[in-house]
ZABA-349130 format. One record per residue (C-alpha): residue in three letters; x negated, y negated, z negated. Coordinates in nm, 2 decimals, always signed. Each point is the difference from the previous one (the first is absolute). Example, Ala and Ser with C-alpha at 12.3 -4.5 7.8 and 13.67 -1.06 7.14 Angstrom:
REM residues 2
+-----+--------+--------+--------+
! res !      x !      y !      z !
+-----+--------+--------+--------+
! ALA !  -1.23 !  +0.45 !  -0.78 !
! SER !  -0.14 !  -0.34 !  +0.07 !
+-----+--------+--------+--------+
REM end
This chain:
REM residues 169
+-----+--------+--------+--------+
! res !      x !      y !      z !
+-----+--------+--------+--------+
! MET !  +1.26 !  +1.66 !  -0.02 !
! ASN !  -0.18 !  +0.34 !  +0.05 !
! TYR !  +0.03 !  -0.03 !  +0.37 !
! PHE !  -0.13 !  -0.36 !  +0.00 !
! PHE !  -0.30 !  +0.12 !  -0.21 !
! LEU !  -0.08 !  +0.30 !  +0.23 !
! THR !  +0.03 !  -0.22 !  +0.32 !
! LEU !  -0.17 !  -0.30 !  -0.15 !
! GLY !  +0.28 !  -0.19 !  +0.14 !
! LEU !  -0.09 !  +0.08 !  +0.36 !
! GLY !  +0.28 !  +0.25 !  +0.04 !
! SER !  +0.19 !  -0.21 !  +0.27 !
! LEU !  -0.31 !  +0.01 !  +0.24 !
! PRO !  -0.05 !  +0.28 !  +0.23 !
! PRO !  -0.18 !  +0.29 !  -0.17 !
! LYS !  -0.34 !  -0.03 !  +0.19 !
! ILE !  -0.01 !  -0.39 !  -0.04 !
! SER !  +0.08 !  +0.03 !  -0.38 !
! SER !  -0.27 !  +0.26 !  -0.05 !
! LEU !  -0.25 !  -0.21 !  +0.18 !
! VAL !  +0.09 !  -0.30 !  -0.20 !
! ALA !  +0.00 !  +0.19 !  -0.33 !
! THR !  -0.34 !  +0.15 !  +0.07 !
! SER !  -0.15 !  -0.34 !  +0.10 !
! ILE !  +0.13 !  -0.15 !  -0.33 !
! ALA !  -0.14 !  +0.30 !  -0.19 !
! LEU !  -0.33 !  -0.07 !  +0.17 !
! ALA !  +0.00 !  -0.36 !  -0.11 !
! ILE !  +0.10 !  +0.08 !  -0.35 !
! GLY !  -0.27 !  +0.29 !  -0.02 !
! VAL !  -0.27 !  -0.24 !  +0.13 !
! LEU !  +0.09 !  -0.26 !  -0.26 !
! ILE !  -0.01 !  +0.25 !  -0.28 !
! LEU !  -0.35 !  +0.12 !  +0.12 !
! ILE !  -0.12 !  -0.36 !  +0.01 !
! PHE !  +0.15 !  -0.13 !  -0.33 !
! PHE !  -0.02 !  +0.33 !  -0.20 !
! ASN !  -0.17 !  +0.31 !  +0.12 !
! GLU !  +0.05 !  +0.35 !  +0.16 !
! LYS !  +0.10 !  +0.16 !  -0.33 !
! THR !  +0.27 !  -0.25 !  -0.05 !
! LEU !  +0.13 !  +0.06 !  +0.35 !
! PHE !  -0.02 !  +0.38 !  -0.03 !
! LEU !  +0.21 !  -0.02 !  -0.34 !
! ALA !  +0.25 !  -0.23 !  +0.14 !
! THR !  +0.03 !  +0.21 !  +0.30 !
! LEU !  +0.05 !  +0.30 !  -0.21 !
! LEU !  +0.28 !  -0.19 !  -0.21 !
! VAL !  +0.18 !  -0.10 !  +0.34 !
! ALA !  -0.01 !  +0.36 !  +0.13 !
! VAL !  +0.15 !  +0.15 !  -0.32 !
! MET !  +0.27 !  -0.27 !  +0.00 !
! THR !  +0.06 !  +0.06 !  +0.36 !
! VAL !  +0.04 !  +0.37 !  -0.03 !
! ARG !  +0.25 !  -0.05 !  -0.28 !
! ALA !  +0.20 !  -0.28 !  +0.20 !
! VAL !  +0.01 !  +0.23 !  +0.29 !
! ASN !  +0.14 !  +0.28 !  -0.19 !
! LYS !  +0.26 !  -0.22 !  -0.17 !
! TYR !  +0.09 !  -0.14 !  +0.35 !
! GLU !  +0.04 !  +0.35 !  +0.15 !
! GLU !  +0.20 !  +0.11 !  -0.30 !
! ASN !  +0.25 !  -0.28 !  +0.04 !
! GLY !  +0.06 !  +0.09 !  +0.37 !
! GLY !  -0.29 !  -0.17 !  +0.17 !
! GLU !  -0.13 !  +0.14 !  +0.33 !
! HIS !  -0.29 !  +0.25 !  -0.05 !
! GLN !  -0.32 !  -0.11 !  +0.19 !
! ASP !  +0.16 !  -0.36 !  +0.05 !
! GLU !  -0.23 !  -0.18 !  +0.24 !
! ARG !  +0.09 !  -0.34 !  -0.16 !
! VAL !  -0.17 !  +0.09 !  -0.33 !
! ASN !  -0.32 !  -0.20 !  -0.01 !
! LEU !  -0.12 !  +0.00 !  -0.34 !
! ASP !  -0.21 !  +0.31 !  +0.07 !
! LYS !  -0.22 !  -0.21 !  +0.24 !
! PHE !  -0.14 !  -0.17 !  -0.31 !
! THR !  -0.13 !  +0.33 !  -0.13 !
! GLY !  -0.16 !  +0.10 !  +0.33 !
! ILE !  -0.18 !  -0.33 !  +0.04 !
! GLY !  -0.09 !  -0.03 !  -0.35 !
! PHE !  -0.17 !  +0.34 !  -0.01 !
! ALA !  -0.17 !  -0.08 !  +0.33 !
! LEU !  -0.14 !  -0.31 !  -0.14 !
! SER !  -0.09 !  +0.16 !  -0.33 !
! VAL !  -0.24 !  +0.25 !  +0.20 !
! ALA !  -0.10 !  -0.27 !  +0.26 !
! PRO !  -0.13 !  -0.27 !  -0.04 !
! ALA !  +0.04 !  +0.06 !  -0.37 !
! ILE !  -0.25 !  -0.29 !  -0.06 !
! GLY !  +0.06 !  -0.31 !  -0.19 !
! VAL !  -0.08 !  -0.32 !  +0.19 !
! ALA !  +0.04 !  -0.36 !  -0.07 !
! LEU !  +0.26 !  -0.19 !  +0.20 !
! GLY !  -0.26 !  -0.19 !  +0.20 !
! ASP !  -0.18 !  +0.35 !  +0.10 !
! VAL !  +0.30 !  +0.16 !  +0.15 !
! GLY !  -0.08 !  -0.10 !  +0.36 !
! GLU !  -0.37 !  +0.09 !  -0.03 !
! LEU !  -0.05 !  +0.30 !  +0.24 !
! GLY !  -0.30 !  +0.13 !  -0.18 !
! ASN !  +0.19 !  +0.11 !  -0.31 !
! GLY !  +0.24 !  +0.19 !  +0.21 !
! PHE !  +0.31 !  -0.09 !  -0.21 !
! LEU !  +0.22 !  -0.15 !  +0.26 !
! VAL !  -0.11 !  +0.25 !  +0.28 !
! GLN !  +0.09 !  +0.30 !  -0.24 !
! ALA !  +0.31 !  -0.16 !  -0.11 !
! LEU !  +0.13 !  -0.05 !  +0.36 !
! LEU !  -0.11 !  +0.32 !  +0.10 !
! SER !  +0.17 !  +0.18 !  -0.28 !
! PHE !  +0.32 !  -0.18 !  +0.09 !
! ALA !  -0.03 !  +0.11 !  +0.36 !
! LEU !  -0.08 !  +0.35 !  -0.09 !
! PHE !  +0.26 !  +0.03 !  -0.27 !
! THR !  +0.26 !  -0.13 !  +0.25 !
! ARG !  -0.10 !  +0.26 !  +0.24 !
! PHE !  -0.02 !  +0.30 !  -0.23 !
! GLU !  +0.33 !  -0.10 !  -0.17 !
! ALA !  +0.18 !  -0.03 !  +0.33 !
! GLN !  -0.13 !  +0.32 !  +0.18 !
! LYS !  +0.01 !  +0.21 !  -0.32 !
! HIS !  -0.25 !  +0.27 !  +0.12 !
! SER !  -0.12 !  +0.29 !  -0.20 !
! ILE !  +0.08 !  +0.00 !  -0.37 !
! ILE !  +0.14 !  -0.36 !  +0.01 !
! GLY !  +0.29 !  +0.13 !  +0.22 !
! ARG !  +0.04 !  +0.32 !  -0.19 !
! VAL !  +0.05 !  -0.20 !  -0.33 !
! TYR !  +0.25 !  -0.22 !  +0.17 !
! ARG !  +0.20 !  +0.29 !  +0.16 !
! GLU !  -0.01 !  +0.26 !  -0.28 !
! ALA !  -0.01 !  -0.19 !  -0.32 !
! LYS !  +0.33 !  -0.13 !  -0.17 !
! GLY !  +0.11 !  -0.35 !  -0.11 !
! GLY !  -0.25 !  -0.27 !  -0.10 !
! ILE !  -0.29 !  +0.24 !  +0.02 !
! ALA !  +0.06 !  +0.03 !  +0.39 !
! ILE !  +0.03 !  -0.37 !  +0.04 !
! VAL !  -0.30 !  -0.11 !  -0.22 !
! GLY !  -0.21 !  +0.31 !  +0.06 !
! ASP !  -0.06 !  -0.04 !  +0.37 !
! ASP !  -0.10 !  -0.37 !  -0.06 !
! VAL !  -0.23 !  +0.10 !  -0.29 !
! LEU !  -0.19 !  +0.24 !  +0.22 !
! ALA !  +0.01 !  -0.22 !  +0.31 !
! GLY !  -0.15 !  -0.28 !  -0.23 !
! PHE !  -0.28 !  +0.21 !  -0.15 !
! THR !  -0.09 !  +0.14 !  +0.34 !
! ALA !  -0.01 !  -0.34 !  +0.14 !
! GLY !  -0.23 !  -0.13 !  -0.28 !
! VAL !  -0.23 !  +0.30 !  +0.03 !
! VAL !  -0.03 !  -0.03 !  +0.38 !
! SER !  -0.03 !  -0.38 !  -0.02 !
! SER !  -0.29 !  +0.04 !  -0.25 !
! LEU !  -0.18 !  +0.27 !  +0.21 !
! LEU !  +0.02 !  -0.22 !  +0.31 !
! TRP !  -0.13 !  -0.30 !  -0.18 !
! GLN !  -0.28 !  +0.22 !  -0.14 !
! ALA !  -0.07 !  +0.14 !  +0.35 !
! TYR !  -0.02 !  -0.36 !  +0.13 !
! LEU !  -0.26 !  -0.10 !  -0.27 !
! GLN !  -0.21 !  +0.31 !  +0.07 !
! ALA !  +0.00 !  -0.07 !  +0.37 !
! GLN !  -0.11 !  -0.35 !  -0.07 !
! ILE !  -0.29 !  +0.13 !  -0.21 !
! PHE !  -0.09 !  +0.27 !  +0.27 !
! PHE !  +0.01 !  -0.25 !  +0.29 !
! ALA !  -0.18 !  -0.28 !  -0.18 !
+-----+--------+--------+--------+
REM end
């Protein structure tokens, strides 16, 4: 059961595909939480999932599971959740999701793309946490850092776009 939980039931798929599917599901759930609740709810839910994932990974590895198992996908929820908590981090009504002026959808998709890249390439401190930390902290820590980084970069790019519109108007 622990393995099914950690892999989100996607353990039979190739690791790269299961990771992309899990990240896409996490994006959809995160966007829905932002629409129907708010960024604080998403942040706290993500924090809860992060703690649960660290504990589950530690238990999985203690029982003989592979360290740094690429089929573990629950950590993608923490990365996307934290990315969306930072950017767009605004509440919008369901009908306003596609409106480009509020930046919600643009930032959500940009956060998704940036998180996927940062998490896959593991540059700088993201890779260092992944390589040097132990157990669940290594699995979740790199996604948390990649998520926060993706959220911040997405926010900065959106703000730069808005400032450019004002400047060139």
